[in-house]
Each structure stands twice: as structure tokens, then as C-alpha cells.
C-alpha positions, 0 to 999 in steps of 0.5 A: 524485495520479492513481490510474488515471484519477480524481483522489483528493481528500483526504477529510474534507470534510463527513462523507466518510472513508476505509474499509477494504475486504477483497477476494477473493484477487488481486481488488483491481483487479477490486473497485476497478473495480467500485466505481468503476463504482458511483460510489465513490472508491477508493485501491489503494496499490501497490508495486514487487515482485519475483516469482520464478517458474521461475528468473526474476525479474519486477518488477511493480506489486503491491498494498501490502496484498494483499486490501485497498483503501480506499474514500471514503464518507459513511455518511449519504449513500452506500449503503455496504451495497452495497459488500459485495455488489460483485464482488471484495469480501468485506466492508467492514471493520465493527464492530457492523454499522457500517463503521469508518473509517480514522484521518484522515491515514493514507490521505491520507499514502500518497496524498501519497507516491504517485508514478507509480501507486506508493506510496513508504514510504521517505520518512522513513527514518532511519539506525539504524532497522530496514527491510524490503526490498520487492523484489529478491533479498533481498525480505522480509528485515529489517535495520538501515539503515546509510547513505543518500546523496542519489542514493537508494542505501542500505546495509542491514545484514542478519543472515545466517548469524550475521554482519552482511552489507552490502547495497546497494540503492535506497531505493525498495525499503525500508519501515520494519519494523514 
């Protein structure tokens, strides 16, 4: 999988693990670029998101987790303390002054599900489960997945004004609701 112009290997070789970086507001790209300039490997999951402004709908590639990105570190080899002083970074998520690694498999799964610089969260959707609509006129609504077809179209039942309303959309704009 490509992220920008750098290949992101699966981490776990040796003592290298993925860690979570908390960034300044709307500075995920800046932090990612500055960390890469220092030689760190990063992963910033992005999703397609619809933004409403001045009666216009615009679709953009936005961070899946605003103000967060992932960095691959070997705590014994890398100067991980420099991550927190990087421009665009607030801090490296830590406990007792030691960075806390992300559980193995989470970031790797997101990387595998990435496609064209976008992370897809719709791979394991099942009929009947609750899903969140990520973009479009019903962005951030949660409903029950009613129907899936092979072409990628889905029907989601949304609870609006006291009744279940079927909404049809593409599966790429859905994610499992937490």
C-alpha cells in the first residue's frame, strides 16, 4: 500500500511497532510531512467526507481520526522523544513517560483496507448491524443496514421523525457504528 510516496511495510519486524501521535488541530498533514522528513514512517488514514459550507457540498479526503496519526518506532533504536517536538505534533500518546504501542494488527488491517489513499471501513459489513454514514446529506447518521448488493449499493434504515426511513447509498460511505 502506498501512502504518499513512501511504501508502508507491515510493522512488527524486530521491535518496531505502531504508536499514536496526537497532532495540533487540522495539522495532520503537516505533522506527517515533518515526521517523514526526520526519517520516521507514518500512516495517516483518510476517508472521503462531505463538507457543507455556504450551501455547497464538497467532497474531500479528510483524516479518519482527526488530530491523530500513526508512526512506526523501535523504542530501542529510534529517538522517539523528538516526535513530540515535531512541528504539528502535540504529543506522542504515552503512559508513565513511555509511548504506548497500538495493539498489533489494528494499523496493519487499516493499511490492507486502504485503496487510492483512502481507508475503507466497509469490508466486513453485515446485514442487521448498526452503521454510520460518513458522507453525503445523511453524514453522521446511524442506522441499521438493511440490504447489501454486489454492485456496492446498500439500503440503511434511519430513524427520522419517529419512523424508519430507507436510505440508499454506496457501501464506501459506511462504517460500523461503535
